[in-house]
All heavy atoms as a GROMACS GRO file, in nm:
protein
  572
    1MET      N    1  -4.559  -1.062   0.958
    1MET     CA    2  -4.456  -1.081   0.858
    1MET      C    3  -4.449  -1.230   0.822
    1MET      O    4  -4.443  -1.315   0.910
    1MET     CB    5  -4.321  -1.032   0.913
    1MET     CG    6  -4.211  -1.032   0.812
    1MET     SD    7  -4.053  -0.968   0.872
    1MET     CE    8  -4.086  -0.794   0.881
    2THR      N    9  -4.448  -1.259   0.693
    2THR     CA   10  -4.443  -1.398   0.648
    2THR      C   11  -4.301  -1.453   0.664
    2THR      O   12  -4.206  -1.378   0.684
    2THR     CB   13  -4.484  -1.409   0.501
    2THR    OG1   14  -4.388  -1.342   0.421
    2THR    CG2   15  -4.623  -1.352   0.477
    3LYS      N   16  -4.290  -1.585   0.651
    3LYS     CA   17  -4.159  -1.648   0.664
    3LYS      C   18  -4.061  -1.598   0.558
    3LYS      O   19  -3.945  -1.576   0.587
    3LYS     CB   20  -4.172  -1.800   0.655
    3LYS     CG   21  -4.207  -1.868   0.781
    3LYS     CD   22  -4.194  -2.018   0.766
    3LYS     CE   23  -4.178  -2.078   0.904
    3LYS     NZ   24  -4.146  -2.220   0.895
    4ILE      N   25  -4.110  -1.582   0.437
    4ILE     CA   26  -4.023  -1.535   0.329
    4ILE      C   27  -3.976  -1.392   0.355
    4ILE      O   28  -3.861  -1.359   0.332
    4ILE     CB   29  -4.090  -1.550   0.190
    4ILE    CG1   30  -3.988  -1.531   0.078
    4ILE    CG2   31  -4.202  -1.453   0.171
    4ILE    CD1   32  -3.902  -1.649   0.055
    5GLN      N   33  -4.065  -1.308   0.405
    5GLN     CA   34  -4.027  -1.170   0.439
    5GLN      C   35  -3.924  -1.169   0.551
    5GLN      O   36  -3.832  -1.086   0.549
    5GLN     CB   37  -4.150  -1.090   0.479
    5GLN     CG   38  -4.243  -1.059   0.365
    5GLN     CD   39  -4.374  -0.996   0.410
    5GLN    OE1   40  -4.427  -1.031   0.516
    5GLN    NE2   41  -4.426  -0.906   0.330
    6GLU      N   42  -3.936  -1.259   0.645
    6GLU     CA   43  -3.838  -1.268   0.754
    6GLU      C   44  -3.702  -1.311   0.700
    6GLU      O   45  -3.599  -1.257   0.741
    6GLU     CB   46  -3.886  -1.367   0.860
    6GLU     CG   47  -4.002  -1.316   0.943
    6GLU     CD   48  -4.052  -1.419   1.044
    6GLU    OE1   49  -3.973  -1.507   1.085
    6GLU    OE2   50  -4.170  -1.411   1.081
    7LYS      N   51  -3.701  -1.409   0.608
    7LYS     CA   52  -3.575  -1.453   0.548
    7LYS      C   53  -3.508  -1.340   0.471
    7LYS      O   54  -3.387  -1.322   0.478
    7LYS     CB   55  -3.600  -1.571   0.454
    7LYS     CG   56  -3.626  -1.701   0.523
    7LYS     CD   57  -3.642  -1.813   0.423
    7LYS     CE   58  -3.667  -1.944   0.492
    7LYS     NZ   59  -3.678  -2.055   0.398
    8ILE      N   60  -3.588  -1.266   0.395
    8ILE     CA   61  -3.534  -1.154   0.318
    8ILE      C   62  -3.478  -1.048   0.411
    8ILE      O   63  -3.365  -1.000   0.391
    8ILE     CB   64  -3.644  -1.094   0.226
    8ILE    CG1   65  -3.681  -1.193   0.116
    8ILE    CG2   66  -3.599  -0.961   0.167
    8ILE    CD1   67  -3.802  -1.154   0.035
    9LYS      N   68  -3.550  -1.013   0.516
    9LYS     CA   69  -3.503  -0.912   0.610
    9LYS      C   70  -3.374  -0.956   0.677
    9LYS      O   71  -3.279  -0.878   0.686
    9LYS     CB   72  -3.610  -0.884   0.716
    9LYS     CG   73  -3.567  -0.777   0.815
    9LYS     CD   74  -3.674  -0.749   0.917
    9LYS     CE   75  -3.639  -0.647   1.021
    9LYS     NZ   76  -3.506  -0.602   1.036
   10THR      N   77  -3.369  -1.080   0.720
   10THR     CA   78  -3.248  -1.131   0.786
   10THR      C   79  -3.128  -1.127   0.691
   10THR      O   80  -3.019  -1.082   0.729
   10THR     CB   81  -3.272  -1.275   0.836
   10THR    OG1   82  -3.380  -1.274   0.930
   10THR    CG2   83  -3.148  -1.331   0.903
   11ALA      N   84  -3.148  -1.172   0.569
   11ALA     CA   85  -3.039  -1.175   0.472
   11ALA      C   86  -2.989  -1.034   0.439
   11ALA      O   87  -2.868  -1.009   0.436
   11ALA     CB   88  -3.085  -1.245   0.343
   12PHE      N   89  -3.081  -0.941   0.420
   12PHE     CA   90  -3.041  -0.804   0.390
   12PHE      C   91  -2.976  -0.736   0.510
   12PHE      O   92  -2.881  -0.658   0.493
   12PHE     CB   93  -3.159  -0.722   0.338
   12PHE     CG   94  -3.177  -0.734   0.190
   12PHE    CD1   95  -3.253  -0.836   0.136
   12PHE    CD2   96  -3.116  -0.644   0.104
   12PHE    CE1   97  -3.268  -0.848  -0.002
   12PHE    CE2   98  -3.131  -0.655  -0.033
   12PHE     CZ   99  -3.207  -0.758  -0.087
   13ASP      N  100  -3.023  -0.765   0.629
   13ASP     CA  101  -2.960  -0.708   0.750
   13ASP      C  102  -2.816  -0.758   0.762
   13ASP      O  103  -2.725  -0.679   0.793
   13ASP     CB  104  -3.039  -0.745   0.876
   13ASP     CG  105  -3.170  -0.669   0.887
   13ASP    OD1  106  -3.191  -0.572   0.812
   13ASP    OD2  107  -3.253  -0.710   0.972
   14GLN      N  108  -2.794  -0.886   0.737
   14GLN     CA  109  -2.659  -0.941   0.744
   14GLN      C  110  -2.568  -0.880   0.638
   14GLN      O  111  -2.452  -0.847   0.665
   14GLN     CB  112  -2.663  -1.094   0.728
   14GLN     CG  113  -2.725  -1.166   0.844
   14GLN     CD  114  -2.741  -1.314   0.818
   14GLN    OE1  115  -2.738  -1.361   0.704
   14GLN    NE2  116  -2.759  -1.390   0.925
   15LEU      N  117  -2.621  -0.865   0.518
   15LEU     CA  118  -2.542  -0.806   0.410
   15LEU      C  119  -2.509  -0.660   0.441
   15LEU      O  120  -2.395  -0.616   0.420
   15LEU     CB  121  -2.617  -0.817   0.276
   15LEU     CG  122  -2.546  -0.760   0.154
   15LEU    CD1  123  -2.409  -0.823   0.133
   15LEU    CD2  124  -2.633  -0.776   0.030
   16GLU      N  125  -2.605  -0.587   0.493
   16GLU     CA  126  -2.581  -0.447   0.528
   16GLU      C  127  -2.472  -0.434   0.635
   16GLU      O  128  -2.383  -0.350   0.624
   16GLU     CB  129  -2.710  -0.381   0.576
   16GLU     CG  130  -2.693  -0.233   0.605
   16GLU     CD  131  -2.823  -0.165   0.645
   16GLU    OE1  132  -2.925  -0.234   0.668
   16GLU    OE2  133  -2.821  -0.043   0.653
   17GLU      N  134  -2.477  -0.519   0.735
   17GLU     CA  135  -2.375  -0.515   0.841
   17GLU      C  136  -2.237  -0.549   0.784
   17GLU      O  137  -2.138  -0.487   0.821
   17GLU     CB  138  -2.411  -0.612   0.954
   17GLU     CG  139  -2.527  -0.564   1.038
   17GLU     CD  140  -2.504  -0.427   1.102
   17GLU    OE1  141  -2.395  -0.402   1.157
   17GLU    OE2  142  -2.596  -0.344   1.092
   18ALA      N  143  -2.231  -0.648   0.696
   18ALA     CA  144  -2.103  -0.686   0.634
   18ALA      C  145  -2.047  -0.571   0.551
   18ALA      O  146  -1.926  -0.544   0.554
   18ALA     CB  147  -2.122  -0.810   0.547
   19MET      N  148  -2.133  -0.502   0.479
   19MET     CA  149  -2.087  -0.389   0.398
   19MET      C  150  -2.041  -0.273   0.486
   19MET      O  151  -1.939  -0.211   0.457
   19MET     CB  152  -2.197  -0.344   0.302
   19MET     CG  153  -2.232  -0.446   0.196
   19MET     SD  154  -2.094  -0.497   0.092
   19MET     CE  155  -2.065  -0.346  -0.001
   20LYS      N  156  -2.114  -0.244   0.592
   20LYS     CA  157  -2.074  -0.136   0.683
   20LYS      C  158  -1.939  -0.166   0.747
   20LYS      O  159  -1.862  -0.074   0.776
   20LYS     CB  160  -2.180  -0.116   0.791
   20LYS     CG  161  -2.304  -0.045   0.742
   20LYS     CD  162  -2.402  -0.027   0.856
   20LYS     CE  163  -2.529   0.043   0.810
   20LYS     NZ  164  -2.626   0.056   0.920
   21ALA      N  165  -1.911  -0.295   0.770
   21ALA     CA  166  -1.784  -0.336   0.830
   21ALA      C  167  -1.673  -0.345   0.725
   21ALA      O  168  -1.561  -0.386   0.758
   21ALA     CB  169  -1.801  -0.470   0.900
   22GLN      N  170  -1.705  -0.308   0.600
   22GLN     CA  171  -1.609  -0.308   0.489
   22GLN      C  172  -1.552  -0.448   0.462
   22GLN      O  173  -1.440  -0.463   0.414
   22GLN     CB  174  -1.495  -0.208   0.516
   22GLN     CG  175  -1.537  -0.068   0.548
   22GLN     CD  176  -1.621  -0.001   0.440
   22GLN    OE1  177  -1.602  -0.024   0.321
   22GLN    NE2  178  -1.716   0.080   0.481
   23GLN      N  179  -1.628  -0.552   0.490
   23GLN     CA  180  -1.581  -0.689   0.471
   23GLN      C  181  -1.559  -0.722   0.324
   23GLN      O  182  -1.482  -0.812   0.292
   23GLN     CB  183  -1.679  -0.788   0.533
   23GLN     CG  184  -1.680  -0.783   0.684
   23GLN     CD  185  -1.778  -0.882   0.746
   23GLN    OE1  186  -1.847  -0.954   0.675
   23GLN    NE2  187  -1.784  -0.883   0.876
   24HIS      N  188  -1.623  -0.648   0.235
   24HIS     CA  189  -1.605  -0.672   0.092
   24HIS      C  190  -1.465  -0.632   0.045
   24HIS      O  191  -1.424  -0.671  -0.064
   24HIS     CB  192  -1.712  -0.600   0.010
   24HIS     CG  193  -1.707  -0.451   0.022
   24HIS    ND1  194  -1.737  -0.385   0.138
   24HIS    CD2  195  -1.674  -0.357  -0.070
   24HIS    CE1  196  -1.723  -0.255   0.117
   24HIS    NE2  197  -1.685  -0.235  -0.008
   25LEU      N  198  -1.393  -0.558   0.126
   25LEU     CA  199  -1.257  -0.517   0.092
   25LEU      C  200  -1.152  -0.609   0.155
   25LEU      O  201  -1.033  -0.595   0.128
   25LEU     CB  202  -1.233  -0.372   0.137
   25LEU     CG  203  -1.325  -0.268   0.074
   25LEU    CD1  204  -1.300  -0.131   0.134
   25LEU    CD2  205  -1.312  -0.266  -0.077
   26ASP      N  206  -1.196  -0.700   0.239
   26ASP     CA  207  -1.108  -0.793   0.311
   26ASP      C  208  -1.103  -0.925   0.233
   26ASP      O  209  -1.204  -0.992   0.218
   26ASP     CB  210  -1.163  -0.815   0.452
   26ASP     CG  211  -1.076  -0.904   0.537
   26ASP    OD1  212  -0.985  -0.970   0.483
   26ASP    OD2  213  -1.100  -0.909   0.659
   27GLU      N  214  -0.984  -0.960   0.186
   27GLU     CA  215  -0.969  -1.083   0.107
   27GLU      C  216  -1.017  -1.206   0.182
   27GLU      O  217  -1.068  -1.300   0.122
   27GLU     CB  218  -0.822  -1.101   0.066
   27GLU     CG  219  -0.774  -1.003  -0.038
   27GLU     CD  220  -0.844  -1.019  -0.172
   27GLU    OE1  221  -0.874  -1.133  -0.212
   27GLU    OE2  222  -0.873  -0.916  -0.236
   28GLY      N  223  -1.005  -1.206   0.314
   28GLY     CA  224  -1.047  -1.320   0.394
   28GLY      C  225  -1.197  -1.330   0.413
   28GLY      O  226  -1.248  -1.435   0.450
   29LYS      N  227  -1.269  -1.220   0.389
   29LYS     CA  228  -1.413  -1.220   0.414
   29LYS      C  229  -1.498  -1.193   0.291
   29LYS      O  230  -1.620  -1.193   0.300
   29LYS     CB  231  -1.445  -1.116   0.523
   29LYS     CG  232  -1.381  -1.150   0.655
   29LYS     CD  233  -1.434  -1.066   0.766
   29LYS     CE  234  -1.367  -1.110   0.896
   29LYS     NZ  235  -1.428  -1.052   1.011
   30ILE      N  236  -1.433  -1.172   0.177
   30ILE     CA  237  -1.508  -1.141   0.056
   30ILE      C  238  -1.602  -1.256   0.018
   30ILE      O  239  -1.713  -1.232  -0.030
   30ILE     CB  240  -1.415  -1.104  -0.063
   30ILE    CG1  241  -1.494  -1.058  -0.184
   30ILE    CG2  242  -1.324  -1.220  -0.098
   30ILE    CD1  243  -1.566  -0.928  -0.167
   31ASP      N  244  -1.559  -1.380   0.041
   31ASP     CA  245  -1.645  -1.494   0.007
   31ASP      C  246  -1.775  -1.491   0.085
   31ASP      O  247  -1.881  -1.525   0.033
   31ASP     CB  248  -1.572  -1.626   0.031
   31ASP     CG  249  -1.461  -1.650  -0.070
   31ASP    OD1  250  -1.467  -1.590  -0.180
   31ASP    OD2  251  -1.369  -1.727  -0.039
   32GLU      N  252  -1.768  -1.449   0.211
   32GLU     CA  253  -1.888  -1.438   0.294
   32GLU      C  254  -1.982  -1.332   0.238
   32GLU      O  255  -2.104  -1.352   0.231
   32GLU     CB  256  -1.849  -1.403   0.438
   32GLU     CG  257  -1.965  -1.392   0.532
   32GLU     CD  258  -1.923  -1.354   0.674
   32GLU    OE1  259  -1.811  -1.389   0.715
   32GLU    OE2  260  -2.003  -1.288   0.742
   33VAL      N  261  -1.926  -1.219   0.197
   33VAL     CA  262  -2.008  -1.112   0.140
   33VAL      C  263  -2.070  -1.156   0.008
   33VAL      O  264  -2.188  -1.130  -0.017
   33VAL     CB  265  -1.923  -0.984   0.119
   33VAL    CG1  266  -2.004  -0.875   0.050
   33VAL    CG2  267  -1.870  -0.934   0.253
   34LEU      N  268  -1.994  -1.226  -0.075
   34LEU     CA  269  -2.048  -1.276  -0.202
   34LEU      C  270  -2.160  -1.377  -0.177
   34LEU      O  271  -2.260  -1.379  -0.249
   34LEU     CB  272  -1.937  -1.338  -0.286
   34LEU     CG  273  -1.833  -1.239  -0.339
   34LEU    CD1  274  -1.719  -1.313  -0.407
   34LEU    CD2  275  -1.896  -1.138  -0.432
   35ALA      N  276  -2.144  -1.461  -0.076
   35ALA     CA  277  -2.249  -1.558  -0.042
   35ALA      C  278  -2.376  -1.487   0.005
   35ALA      O  279  -2.487  -1.526  -0.032
   35ALA     CB  280  -2.198  -1.655   0.065
   36LEU      N  281  -2.360  -1.382   0.086
   36LEU     CA  282  -2.476  -1.306   0.132
   36LEU      C  283  -2.545  -1.235   0.015
   36LEU      O  284  -2.667  -1.230   0.008
   36LEU     CB  285  -2.433  -1.202   0.237
   36LEU     CG  286  -2.399  -1.256   0.375
   36LEU    CD1  287  -2.334  -1.148   0.459
   36LEU    CD2  288  -2.524  -1.309   0.444
   37THR      N  289  -2.464  -1.184  -0.078
   37THR     CA  290  -2.519  -1.118  -0.196
   37THR      C  291  -2.600  -1.218  -0.279
   37THR      O  292  -2.711  -1.187  -0.323
   37THR     CB  293  -2.407  -1.056  -0.281
   37THR    OG1  294  -2.331  -0.967  -0.199
   37THR    CG2  295  -2.462  -0.980  -0.400
   38ALA      N  296  -2.546  -1.337  -0.296
   38ALA     CA  297  -2.617  -1.440  -0.371
   38ALA      C  298  -2.745  -1.482  -0.300
   38ALA      O  299  -2.850  -1.503  -0.363
   38ALA     CB  300  -2.527  -1.562  -0.391
   39GLN      N  301  -2.738  -1.491  -0.167
   39GLN     CA  302  -2.856  -1.527  -0.089
   39GLN      C  303  -2.966  -1.424  -0.107
   39GLN      O  304  -3.083  -1.459  -0.123
   39GLN     CB  305  -2.817  -1.539   0.059
   39GLN     CG  306  -2.928  -1.585   0.148
   39GLN     CD  307  -2.883  -1.597   0.293
   39GLN    OE1  308  -2.767  -1.576   0.326
   39GLN    NE2  309  -2.976  -1.628   0.380
   40CYS      N  310  -2.930  -1.297  -0.105
   40CYS     CA  311  -3.029  -1.190  -0.124
   40CYS      C  312  -3.082  -1.188  -0.268
   40CYS      O  313  -3.200  -1.164  -0.291
   40CYS     CB  314  -2.968  -1.055  -0.090
   40CYS     SG  315  -2.932  -1.032   0.085
   41SER      N  316  -2.994  -1.215  -0.362
   41SER     CA  317  -3.030  -1.208  -0.504
   41SER      C  318  -3.134  -1.313  -0.543
   41SER      O  319  -3.210  -1.292  -0.637
   41SER     CB  320  -2.906  -1.226  -0.591
   41SER     OG  321  -2.818  -1.118  -0.571
   42LYS      N  322  -3.138  -1.423  -0.473
   42LYS     CA  323  -3.234  -1.528  -0.510
   42LYS      C  324  -3.378  -1.483  -0.489
   42LYS      O  325  -3.470  -1.544  -0.543
   42LYS     CB  326  -3.205  -1.658  -0.437
   42LYS     CG  327  -3.237  -1.658  -0.290
   42LYS     CD  328  -3.202  -1.792  -0.229
   42LYS     CE  329  -3.233  -1.793  -0.082
   42LYS     NZ  330  -3.195  -1.920  -0.019
   43PHE      N  331  -3.399  -1.375  -0.416
   43PHE     CA  332  -3.533  -1.322  -0.393
   43PHE      C  333  -3.568  -1.210  -0.491
   43PHE      O  334  -3.667  -1.140  -0.473
   43PHE     CB  335  -3.545  -1.268  -0.250
   43PHE     CG  336  -3.521  -1.371  -0.143
   43PHE    CD1  337  -3.409  -1.364  -0.062
   43PHE    CD2  338  -3.611  -1.474  -0.122
   43PHE    CE1  339  -3.387  -1.458   0.036
   43PHE    CE2  340  -3.590  -1.569  -0.024
   43PHE     CZ  341  -3.477  -1.562   0.056
   44TRP      N  342  -3.487  -1.190  -0.594
   44TRP     CA  343  -3.497  -1.074  -0.685
   44TRP      C  344  -3.641  -1.049  -0.733
   44TRP      O  345  -3.687  -0.937  -0.735
   44TRP     CB  346  -3.404  -1.095  -0.805
   44TRP     CG  347  -3.396  -0.974  -0.891
   44TRP    CD1  348  -3.466  -0.950  -1.005
   44TRP    CD2  349  -3.314  -0.859  -0.870
   44TRP    NE1  350  -3.431  -0.827  -1.057
   44TRP    CE2  351  -3.337  -0.770  -0.976
   44TRP    CE3  352  -3.221  -0.824  -0.773
   44TRP    CZ2  353  -3.273  -0.648  -0.988
   44TRP    CZ3  354  -3.156  -0.703  -0.785
   44TRP    CH2  355  -3.182  -0.616  -0.891
   45ARG      N  356  -3.711  -1.154  -0.768
   45ARG     CA  357  -3.845  -1.138  -0.825
   45ARG      C  358  -3.945  -1.077  -0.728
   45ARG      O  359  -4.042  -1.014  -0.771
   45ARG     CB  360  -3.898  -1.273  -0.873
   45ARG     CG  361  -3.821  -1.324  -0.993
   45ARG     CD  362  -3.877  -1.451  -1.047
   45ARG     NE  363  -4.012  -1.425  -1.100
   45ARG     CZ  364  -4.100  -1.517  -1.123
   45ARG    NH1  365  -4.071  -1.643  -1.098
   45ARG    NH2  366  -4.219  -1.487  -1.171
   46VAL      N  367  -3.922  -1.093  -0.598
   46VAL     CA  368  -4.018  -1.041  -0.500
   46VAL      C  369  -3.968  -0.917  -0.427
   46VAL      O  370  -4.036  -0.865  -0.339
   46VAL     CB  371  -4.060  -1.150  -0.397
   46VAL    CG1  372  -4.131  -1.262  -0.466
   46VAL    CG2  373  -3.940  -1.198  -0.317
   47LEU      N  374  -3.849  -0.869  -0.465
   47LEU     CA  375  -3.792  -0.752  -0.398
   47LEU      C  376  -3.856  -0.624  -0.449
   47LEU      O  377  -3.892  -0.613  -0.566
   47LEU     CB  378  -3.641  -0.745  -0.421
   47LEU     CG  379  -3.558  -0.858  -0.362
   47LEU    CD1  380  -3.411  -0.838  -0.399
   47LEU    CD2  381  -3.574  -0.866  -0.211
   48ASP      N  382  -3.861  -0.525  -0.360
   48ASP     CA  383  -3.907  -0.394  -0.403
   48ASP      C  384  -3.788  -0.317  -0.463
   48ASP      O  385  -3.674  -0.364  -0.461
   48ASP     CB  386  -3.972  -0.316  -0.287
   48ASP     CG  387  -3.879  -0.296  -0.168
   48ASP    OD1  388  -3.755  -0.302  -0.185
   48ASP    OD2  389  -3.930  -0.274  -0.058
   49ASP      N  390  -3.814  -0.201  -0.518
   49ASP     CA  391  -3.710  -0.122  -0.584
   49ASP      C  392  -3.596  -0.085  -0.490
   49ASP      O  393  -3.480  -0.083  -0.530
   49ASP     CB  394  -3.769   0.004  -0.647
   49ASP     CG  395  -3.853  -0.024  -0.769
   49ASP    OD1  396  -3.838  -0.133  -0.828
   49ASP    OD2  397  -3.935   0.062  -0.805
   50GLU      N  398  -3.628  -0.056  -0.367
   50GLU     CA  399  -3.526  -0.017  -0.269
   50GLU      C  400  -3.425  -0.131  -0.247
   50GLU      O  401  -3.304  -0.108  -0.246
   50GLU     CB  402  -3.592   0.020  -0.136
   50GLU     CG  403  -3.495   0.069  -0.033
   50GLU     CD  404  -3.564   0.108   0.098
   50GLU    OE1  405  -3.686   0.130   0.098
   50GLU    OE2  406  -3.493   0.118   0.199
   51HIS      N  407  -3.475  -0.251  -0.232
   51HIS     CA  408  -3.386  -0.366  -0.212
   51HIS      C  409  -3.305  -0.396  -0.338
   51HIS      O  410  -3.186  -0.429  -0.329
   51HIS     CB  411  -3.466  -0.489  -0.170
   51HIS     CG  412  -3.510  -0.486  -0.028
   51HIS    ND1  413  -3.639  -0.457   0.009
   51HIS    CD2  414  -3.441  -0.507   0.087
   51HIS    CE1  415  -3.648  -0.461   0.140
   51HIS    NE2  416  -3.530  -0.491   0.190
   52ARG      N  417  -3.367  -0.382  -0.453
   52ARG     CA  418  -3.294  -0.404  -0.578
   52ARG      C  419  -3.183  -0.301  -0.597
   52ARG      O  420  -3.071  -0.335  -0.637
   52ARG     CB  421  -3.390  -0.400  -0.696
   52ARG     CG  422  -3.481  -0.520  -0.703
   52ARG     CD  423  -3.576  -0.512  -0.819
   52ARG     NE  424  -3.662  -0.629  -0.821
   52ARG     CZ  425  -3.747  -0.656  -0.916
   52ARG    NH1  426  -3.760  -0.574  -1.020
   52ARG    NH2  427  -3.822  -0.765  -0.911
   53ASP      N  428  -3.212  -0.176  -0.566
   53ASP     CA  429  -3.111  -0.070  -0.575
   53ASP      C  430  -2.996  -0.098  -0.478
   53ASP      O  431  -2.879  -0.078  -0.512
   53ASP     CB  432  -3.173   0.066  -0.545
   53ASP     CG  433  -3.263   0.117  -0.656
   53ASP    OD1  434  -3.258   0.061  -0.768
   53ASP    OD2  435  -3.340   0.212  -0.630
   54PHE      N  436  -3.030  -0.142  -0.358
   54PHE     CA  437  -2.927  -0.175  -0.258
   54PHE      C  438  -2.836  -0.286  -0.312
   54PHE      O  439  -2.713  -0.275  -0.304
   54PHE     CB  440  -2.992  -0.216  -0.126
   54PHE     CG  441  -2.894  -0.260  -0.022
   54PHE    CD1  442  -2.822  -0.167   0.052
   54PHE    CD2  443  -2.874  -0.395   0.004
   54PHE    CE1  444  -2.730  -0.207   0.148
   54PHE    CE2  445  -2.784  -0.436   0.101
   54PHE     CZ  446  -2.712  -0.342   0.172
   55LEU      N  447  -2.895  -0.392  -0.365
   55LEU     CA  448  -2.815  -0.503  -0.419
   55LEU      C  449  -2.726  -0.457  -0.534
   55LEU      O  450  -2.609  -0.497  -0.542
   55LEU     CB  451  -2.906  -0.615  -0.468
   55LEU     CG  452  -2.940  -0.724  -0.369
   55LEU    CD1  453  -3.032  -0.827  -0.432
   55LEU    CD2  454  -2.817  -0.789  -0.313
   56ASN      N  455  -2.778  -0.373  -0.621
   56ASN     CA  456  -2.697  -0.321  -0.731
   56ASN      C  457  -2.581  -0.237  -0.679
   56ASN      O  458  -2.470  -0.243  -0.731
   56ASN     CB  459  -2.782  -0.242  -0.829
   56ASN     CG  460  -2.869  -0.331  -0.915
   56ASN    OD1  461  -2.831  -0.444  -0.945
   56ASN    ND2  462  -2.984  -0.281  -0.956
   57ALA      N  463  -2.605  -0.158  -0.576
   57ALA     CA  464  -2.499  -0.077  -0.516
   57ALA      C  465  -2.393  -0.166  -0.450
   57ALA      O  466  -2.273  -0.138  -0.460
   57ALA     CB  467  -2.558   0.020  -0.413
   58VAL      N  468  -2.437  -0.271  -0.385
   58VAL     CA  469  -2.342  -0.366  -0.323
   58VAL      C  470  -2.256  -0.429  -0.431
   58VAL      O  471  -2.133  -0.435  -0.418
   58VAL     CB  472  -2.418  -0.474  -0.243
   58VAL    CG1  473  -2.326  -0.590  -0.208
   58VAL    CG2  474  -2.478  -0.414  -0.117
   59ARG      N  475  -2.318  -0.474  -0.538
   59ARG     CA  476  -2.242  -0.536  -0.648
   59ARG      C  477  -2.139  -0.439  -0.706
   59ARG      O  478  -2.025  -0.476  -0.733
   59ARG     CB  479  -2.336  -0.584  -0.756
   59ARG     CG  480  -2.418  -0.704  -0.716
   59ARG     CD  481  -2.508  -0.747  -0.831
   59ARG     NE  482  -2.593  -0.857  -0.790
   59ARG     CZ  483  -2.723  -0.862  -0.810
   59ARG    NH1  484  -2.785  -0.763  -0.872
   59ARG    NH2  485  -2.794  -0.965  -0.771
   60PHE      N  486  -2.180  -0.314  -0.724
   60PHE     CA  487  -2.089  -0.214  -0.777
   60PHE      C  488  -1.971  -0.190  -0.682
   60PHE      O  489  -1.856  -0.184  -0.725
   60PHE     CB  490  -2.163  -0.082  -0.802
   60PHE     CG  491  -2.074   0.024  -0.859
   60PHE    CD1  492  -2.039   0.022  -0.993
   60PHE    CD2  493  -2.025   0.126  -0.778
   60PHE    CE1  494  -1.955   0.120  -1.046
   60PHE    CE2  495  -1.941   0.223  -0.830
   60PHE     CZ  496  -1.906   0.221  -0.964
   61ALA      N  497  -2.000  -0.177  -0.552
   61ALA     CA  498  -1.895  -0.154  -0.452
   61ALA      C  499  -1.796  -0.270  -0.448
   61ALA      O  500  -1.675  -0.250  -0.435
   61ALA     CB  501  -1.956  -0.131  -0.315
   62ILE      N  502  -1.846  -0.392  -0.461
   62ILE     CA  503  -1.759  -0.509  -0.461
   62ILE      C  504  -1.670  -0.508  -0.585
   62ILE      O  505  -1.549  -0.525  -0.577
   62ILE     CB  506  -1.842  -0.639  -0.454
   62ILE    CG1  507  -1.908  -0.652  -0.317
   62ILE    CG2  508  -1.754  -0.761  -0.483
   62ILE    CD1  509  -2.011  -0.764  -0.307
   63GLU      N  510  -1.731  -0.487  -0.700
   63GLU     CA  511  -1.658  -0.489  -0.826
   63GLU      C  512  -1.553  -0.377  -0.832
   63GLU      O  513  -1.440  -0.400  -0.877
   63GLU     CB  514  -1.755  -0.474  -0.943
   63GLU     CG  515  -1.691  -0.491  -1.078
   63GLU     CD  516  -1.793  -0.485  -1.190
   63GLU    OE1  517  -1.893  -0.557  -1.182
   63GLU    OE2  518  -1.771  -0.406  -1.284
   64ALA      N  519  -1.590  -0.257  -0.786
   64ALA     CA  520  -1.499  -0.143  -0.793
   64ALA      C  521  -1.406  -0.135  -0.673
   64ALA      O  522  -1.320  -0.047  -0.666
   64ALA     CB  523  -1.582  -0.014  -0.803
   65LYS      N  524  -1.426  -0.224  -0.575
   65LYS     CA  525  -1.346  -0.226  -0.452
   65LYS      C  526  -1.349  -0.090  -0.382
   65LYS      O  527  -1.247  -0.035  -0.344
   65LYS     CB  528  -1.204  -0.270  -0.481
   65LYS     CG  529  -1.198  -0.412  -0.533
   65LYS     CD  530  -1.059  -0.461  -0.553
   65LYS     CE  531  -1.068  -0.604  -0.604
   65LYS     NZ  532  -0.942  -0.663  -0.634
   66MET      N  533  -1.471  -0.038  -0.372
   66MET     CA  534  -1.494   0.092  -0.309
   66MET      C  535  -1.537   0.074  -0.164
   66MET      O  536  -1.601  -0.025  -0.131
   66MET     CB  537  -1.604   0.168  -0.384
   66MET     CG  538  -1.572   0.201  -0.526
   66MET     SD  539  -1.714   0.277  -0.609
   66MET     CE  540  -1.745   0.419  -0.508
   67GLN      N  541  -1.506   0.173  -0.082
   67GLN     CA  542  -1.554   0.172   0.055
   67GLN      C  543  -1.705   0.194   0.054
   67GLN      O  544  -1.758   0.264  -0.030
   67GLN     CB  545  -1.489   0.283   0.136
   67GLN     CG  546  -1.353   0.248   0.185
   67GLN     CD  547  -1.309   0.343   0.295
   67GLN    OE1  548  -1.349   0.458   0.298
   67GLN    NE2  549  -1.229   0.294   0.386
   68TRP      N  550  -1.771   0.131   0.151
   68TRP     CA  551  -1.916   0.146   0.166
   68TRP      C  552  -1.943   0.261   0.259
   68TRP      O  553  -1.891   0.267   0.369
   68TRP     CB  554  -1.974   0.016   0.222
   68TRP     CG  555  -2.123   0.015   0.222
   68TRP    CD1  556  -2.203   0.039   0.330
   68TRP    CD2  557  -2.208  -0.007   0.111
   68TRP    NE1  558  -2.335   0.030   0.292
   68TRP    CE2  559  -2.341   0.000   0.157
   68TRP    CE3  560  -2.188  -0.035  -0.022
   68TRP    CZ2  561  -2.450  -0.016   0.075
   68TRP    CZ3  562  -2.295  -0.053  -0.104
   68TRP    CH2  563  -2.426  -0.043  -0.056
   69LYS      N  564  -2.024   0.354   0.213
   69LYS     CA  565  -2.056   0.472   0.296
   69LYS      C  566  -2.204   0.484   0.312
   69LYS      O  567  -2.282   0.451   0.232
   69LYS     CB  568  -2.002   0.597   0.232
   69LYS     CG  569  -1.851   0.596   0.225
   69LYS     CD  570  -1.802   0.724   0.164
   69LYS     CE  571  -1.650   0.720   0.153
   69LYS     NZ  572  -1.596   0.839   0.103
   0.00000   0.00000   0.00000
């Protein structure tokens, strides 16, 4: 695994854990989730469809203030 792939995996793992913990619904932790989303988004050009779909779902859940399931 290349360094960039490791960075992407780490960032997406952190974002996934934050979403599972419903941190996007917590006013005190939303900034952390938004920062993780931005960190993942910077790799958009090299992401596969699965990662892009995940990011779009995260953005939708944040905007709609929906629980992550």
